[in-house]
N, C-alpha and C positions, 0 to 999 in steps of 0.2 A: 780977598774973600776968605772967610774962615772955613775950615774943613767941617763937613757935616758929621764925620765919624772920627773918633780919636781912640788911640790905644795907649795905655800907660800901665806898666806892671803893678803900680801901686793902686790902681783903680779897678775893682772887680776882677782882679787877677790877670789883667791885661786883655780882657775880652773887649771887642769893639763896642764902644758906647757912643751915644749921641754926645757930641762935643759940649762940654760945660755941665754935663750931668753924670750920674752913675747908672744910667738906664741902658742896659745892653740892647744892641740892635736886635739880637735874637728874640728879645721880649716882644718887639713889634711884630716880627715874623711869626712868632707863636700865636699872637692875637689874630693876625690875618688868617693863618692856617686853621684856626678854630672857628672862623667865620665871624669874628668880632669886627666891629667898625673901627675906623681910625678915631672917631670921637670917643668911643669906649676906652681905647688905649690912652688917649689924651686925658680923659677923666681920671684914670688910674695913675698916670704919670705926669702931673702938671708941670714938672720941670722941663719937659720936652714941648717944643712949640709945634703947631700945625705946619708951619713953614719948614721946620727941620724934617718932619715926616715926608712932606711932599718932595722936598729936594732929594732926600734919600731915595725915595721910590723912583723919581725921575732918573737919577744917576744909575740906579740898578737896572732900570729898563734900557737905558742907553748902552750900558755894558753888555747886557744880554743880546741886544740887537746887533752890536758890533761883532759878536762872536758867532753869529748865524752865518752859515755858508751861503 
C-alpha cells in the first residue's frame, strides 16, 4: 500500500504533502477550517484524489481516537 502522505526536502521544503503531488496536507486542513467542502478542495487541487483525502481523514481520525484516554 502506498503512503498517503510523503515528505521530501526537495518538495515544498519538506512539508507533508499528498503522495505524488506538491499539495501540502496543511492546505486541506486550512480548507476544512475555513468551512470549505472537500469537493471545493478537490476542484482547486485536481492532482489530489478524493480517495487520498478520505484515506488521510480516516487515518487522522484513527490516530486521534488512539490517543484518547
